[in-house]
C-alpha positions in Angstrom: 67.1 -1.2 57.0 65.4 1.7 55.4 61.8 3.0 56.1 60.7 5.4 53.4 57.8 7.5 52.4 56.3 8.1 55.8 55.7 11.1 58.1 58.3 10.5 60.8 57.8 11.8 64.4 60.9 13.6 65.6 61.3 16.4 68.1 57.6 16.7 68.7 56.4 17.0 65.1 55.9 14.9 61.9 58.3 15.4 59.0 58.5 13.6 55.7 61.8 11.8 55.7 63.4 8.4 55.7 64.3 6.4 58.8 67.5 4.3 58.8 68.5 1.5 61.1 72.0 0.0 61.2 73.5 -2.4 63.7 70.3 -2.2 65.8 70.4 1.7 66.1 68.9 4.6 64.3 71.4 6.0 61.9 72.0 8.7 59.3 72.0 6.2 56.5 71.7 2.4 56.0 71.3 -0.2 53.4 69.4 -3.5 53.5 65.7 -4.2 53.6 63.3 -1.4 52.6 59.9 -0.9 54.3 57.4 1.3 52.3 55.6 3.6 54.8 53.9 5.8 52.2 50.8 7.4 53.5 51.7 6.3 57.1 53.1 7.7 60.3 56.4 6.4 61.6 56.8 6.8 65.4 59.1 5.4 68.1 58.1 2.1 69.7 55.7 2.8 72.6 57.1 2.8 76.1 54.8 1.6 78.8 56.2 2.3 82.3 53.2 0.9 84.2 51.8 -2.4 83.1 51.0 -5.5 85.1 50.2 -8.1 82.4 48.1 -9.4 79.6 46.7 -12.6 77.9 45.7 -14.2 81.2 49.1 -13.7 83.0 50.7 -10.9 85.1 54.0 -10.2 86.6 52.9 -11.3 90.1 53.8 -14.8 89.2 57.6 -15.7 88.9 57.2 -17.6 85.6 59.3 -16.7 82.6 57.1 -18.7 80.3 54.2 -16.5 81.3 56.5 -13.4 80.9 57.1 -14.5 77.3 53.3 -14.5 76.6 52.9 -11.1 78.2 55.8 -9.4 76.4 54.8 -10.9 73.0 51.4 -9.4 73.4 53.0 -6.0 74.1 55.1 -6.2 71.0 52.2 -7.2 68.8 50.4 -4.1 70.0 53.2 -1.6 69.4 54.8 -1.5 72.8 58.5 -2.2 72.4 59.7 -1.2 75.9 58.1 -1.8 79.3 58.7 -1.7 83.0 57.4 -4.9 84.5 55.1 -3.7 87.2 54.7 -5.5 90.5 51.9 -5.3 93.1 51.6 -5.1 96.8 52.4 -8.7 98.0 54.3 -10.2 100.9 58.0 -9.5 100.7 58.9 -13.1 99.8 56.5 -13.0 96.9 57.9 -9.8 95.5 61.4 -11.2 95.9 60.6 -14.3 93.8 59.1 -12.2 91.1 62.2 -9.9 91.0 64.5 -12.9 90.9 62.6 -14.2 87.9 62.8 -10.8 86.2 66.6 -10.5 86.8 68.2 -10.7 83.4 65.0 -11.7 81.6 64.9 -11.2 77.9 62.5 -12.4 75.1 63.7 -11.8 71.6 60.1 -12.1 70.3 58.6 -9.7 72.8 58.9 -6.2 74.2 62.1 -5.2 75.9 61.8 -5.3 79.7 63.8 -2.2 80.5 63.3 -2.5 84.3 60.9 -2.9 87.1 58.2 -0.6 88.4 57.8 -1.5 92.1 54.2 -0.5 92.8 53.8 -1.3 96.5 53.7 -2.1 99.3 54.5 1.4 100.7 51.0 2.8 100.4 48.2 4.5 102.4 45.3 2.2 103.6 42.9 5.1 102.7 43.9 5.1 99.0 45.1 1.5 98.5 42.6 1.0 95.6 43.2 -2.5 94.2 46.4 -3.0 96.2 45.9 -5.9 98.8 45.6 -4.2 102.2 47.0 -7.1 104.2 50.5 -6.6 102.8 50.8 -2.8 103.0 54.0 -1.6 104.8 55.7 1.5 106.0 58.5 2.6 103.7 61.5 0.3 104.2 64.8 1.3 102.6 66.4 -2.0 103.6 63.7 -4.0 101.9 64.0 -1.8 98.8 67.8 -2.3 98.6 67.5 -6.0 99.1 64.8 -6.3 96.3 66.8 -4.2 94.0 69.9 -6.4 94.5 67.8 -9.5 93.9 66.6 -8.1 90.6 70.1 -7.2 89.5 69.5 -3.5 89.8 66.4 -3.5 87.6 64.2 -1.2 89.7 63.7 2.0 87.7 60.6 3.2 89.5 59.5 2.8 93.1 56.2 4.1 94.4 55.4 5.5 97.9 52.8 7.5 99.8 54.7 10.5 101.1 52.6 11.1 104.2 53.6 7.7 105.8 56.1 7.5 108.7 59.6 7.3 107.3 58.5 8.2 103.8 60.7 11.3 103.3 63.8 9.5 104.5 62.9 6.6 102.1 62.4 9.0 99.2 65.7 10.6 99.8 67.5 7.3 99.8 65.6 5.6 96.9 65.8 8.7 94.6 69.6 8.2 94.5 68.9 4.8 92.9 65.9 5.3 90.7 62.9 7.4 90.0 60.5 7.8 93.0 56.8 8.2 92.3 54.1 9.3 94.7 51.2 6.9 94.7 48.1 5.5 96.5 48.3 8.4 98.8 46.0 10.6 100.9 48.6 13.3 101.1 47.8 17.0 101.4 49.4 19.5 99.2 52.1 20.2 101.8 52.8 16.5 102.4 53.1 15.8 98.7 55.3 18.8 98.2 57.6 17.5 101.0 57.8 14.3 99.0 58.9 16.1 95.9 61.4 18.2 97.7 62.8 15.0 99.2 63.6 13.6 95.7 60.4 12.3 94.1 59.6 13.6 90.7 56.8 11.3 89.4 53.1 10.6 90.1 51.4 7.2 89.6 48.1 7.2 87.6 47.2 10.8 88.1 43.7 11.3 89.6 43.5 7.6 90.7 44.5 6.6 94.2 44.8 10.1 95.6 42.6 12.9 96.9 40.8 15.1 94.4 42.0 18.4 92.9 39.9 20.9 94.9 40.1 24.7 94.9 41.1 24.9 98.6 42.6 21.5 98.9 44.8 20.9 95.8 46.4 17.9 97.3 48.9 15.7 95.5 47.7 16.8 92.0 48.2 20.5 92.7 51.7 19.8 94.3 52.7 17.7 91.2 51.6 20.5 88.9 53.5 23.2 90.9 56.6 21.0 91.2 56.6 20.0 87.5 56.5 16.3 88.2 56.0 13.6 85.6 52.4 12.4 85.8 51.1 9.0 84.6 47.7 9.0 82.9 45.4 6.1 82.1 43.6 7.1 78.9 41.0 4.3 78.6 38.1 6.7 79.2 37.1 4.7 82.3 39.7 5.7 84.9 39.7 9.3 83.9 36.9 11.3 82.1 37.9 12.6 78.6 37.5 16.2 79.8 40.0 15.6 82.6 42.4 13.9 80.2 42.3 17.1 78.1 42.7 19.2 81.2 45.7 17.1 82.4 47.5 17.7 79.1 46.9 21.4 79.4 48.0 21.5 83.1 51.2 19.3 82.7 52.0 19.4 79.0 53.1 16.5 76.8 56.6 16.9 78.2 55.4 15.7 81.6 52.4 13.4 80.9 53.3 9.7 80.7 50.4 7.7 79.2 50.3 4.2 80.6 48.1 1.2 80.1 48.1 -0.1 83.8 47.0 -3.3 82.0 46.0 -6.4 83.9 46.0 -10.0 82.9 42.7 -9.4 81.1 44.3 -7.2 78.5 43.9 -8.8 75.0 41.1 -11.1 76.2 37.3 -10.9 76.6 35.2 -9.8 79.5 35.2 -12.4 82.3 36.8 -13.4 85.6 40.5 -12.8 86.3 42.9 -12.4 89.2 45.3 -9.7 90.4 47.7 -10.5 93.2 45.4 -13.2 94.5 42.3 -11.1 94.2 39.3 -11.8 92.0 38.8 -9.3 89.2 35.6 -9.0 87.1 35.8 -7.4 83.7 32.6 -6.1 82.2 32.4 -3.8 79.3 36.2 -3.5 79.5 36.0 -2.2 83.1 38.0 -4.2 85.6 36.8 -4.2 89.2 37.3 -6.1 92.5 34.4 -7.9 94.2 33.6 -4.8 96.2 33.4 -2.6 93.1 36.8 -1.0 93.4 38.2 -0.2 90.0 41.4 -2.0 89.2 43.8 -1.5 86.3 42.8 -1.5 82.7 42.1 -4.0 79.9 43.7 -2.0 77.1 47.1 -1.7 75.4 49.1 1.5 75.3 48.4 1.8 71.6 44.6 1.7 72.4 45.2 4.4 75.0 47.0 6.6 72.3 44.1 6.1 69.9 41.5 6.9 72.5 43.4 10.0 73.7 43.4 11.3 70.1 39.7 10.6 69.9 39.2 12.6 73.1 40.8 15.7 71.5 44.4 15.3 72.5 46.6 16.2 69.5 48.4 13.2 67.8 51.8 14.9 68.4 51.1 15.3 72.2 49.7 11.7 72.5 52.8 10.2 70.7 55.2 12.2 72.9 53.3 11.0 76.0 53.6 7.4 74.9 57.3 7.5 73.9 59.8 10.2 74.8 58.2 11.4 78.0 57.8 8.1 79.8 61.3 7.0 78.7 62.8 10.2 80.2 60.8 9.8 83.4 62.4 6.5 84.3 65.9 7.2 83.1 65.9 5.3 79.8 65.5 8.4 77.7 68.9 8.0 76.1 68.1 4.6 74.8 64.5 4.4 73.6 61.5 6.7 73.0 62.8 8.7 70.1 63.9 8.3 66.5 67.3 9.7 66.9 70.8 8.6 65.8 72.2 6.1 68.3 68.9 5.2 69.9 67.7 1.5 69.8 66.0 1.1 66.4 62.5 0.2 67.5 59.6 1.9 65.7 56.0 1.6 64.5 54.4 2.2 61.2 50.8 3.5 61.7 48.1 3.9 59.2 46.4 7.3 59.0 43.6 6.0 61.2 46.3 5.0 63.7 45.8 1.3 63.2 49.1 -0.6 63.4 50.7 -1.7 60.1 54.2 -2.8 61.3 56.2 -3.1 64.5 59.9 -3.1 63.9 62.2 -4.3 66.7 65.9 -4.3 66.2 67.8 -7.4 67.2 71.5 -8.3 67.5 73.7 -8.8 64.4 71.9 -6.2 62.4 68.7 -8.4 62.3 65.1 -7.1 62.7 61.8 -8.5 63.8 58.9 -7.1 61.8 55.5 -7.9 63.3 
């Protein structure tokens, strides 16, 4: 396959050149079908490392048919690679979900590149929309058991570093996957201890943590000093546009991982939904629990990219934060997230107004799915 005429995003900038895909990988040259991208941008397929669901379903239910619906929504909206993200539930519920995700694949949907285990090792003070009844202290044995059940699919595990046993957990888990500090009331020193123990990632920056204050910089200040990867929800609801711009200046596009944190309401209208057994109301695109606690988002990662640019983030920085950086943050940066020879040949063709023209997903036997 050849994609010609477009401005192609490589190494942090746009260059007019062709894109070639052969045997499912980007290559120096190729024959076959030609896609005309004249007047458009060509970027890597988006990589969403924190997303719970869409189209009425989420990953809290061990149902592969529902997983198909979710991943097909992602692909139609430009997301070609995801980490299926769990919630705080009882251990048996998480185990059933991870069993269902083991070896899961949907040719017509986004690639599930692994699991983001969000919960249950969180602080009660900063649990947010995580069900408090099932919060636990960090448990390395539980983590190992769940990773085995999933077939080794856990690529990201989240933990509050101030909890008893957290540092030992981080040290052990970081030998297996990326460890993210999350839903935490940690001080600067407690967070820095977590990073020094092996964490290098922060879940939804600014949300589920103490504020960034001049005498109490907390987890945010520690993450900036350490140089951690930082997730950012760019829906304009979770984080004010001014703080989105500030985060990009503080961390840089090489560390900001834009995420959707989308719930089952993504792709649907305002209304009533559920999240890990909790009622969620969506009004004006804002998802909240019954007590008013803000939950995840109702947007796709492509919408997040578009909004970030509208807030003043450069297109180059926004694309990096939706592709290369999140892929690197969870250990799949040698497979996806860049248009480079040998990488999986998934890419998007965007109009100048950033609306989606084509999604190209590479399949086996030198075949392609164009959405």
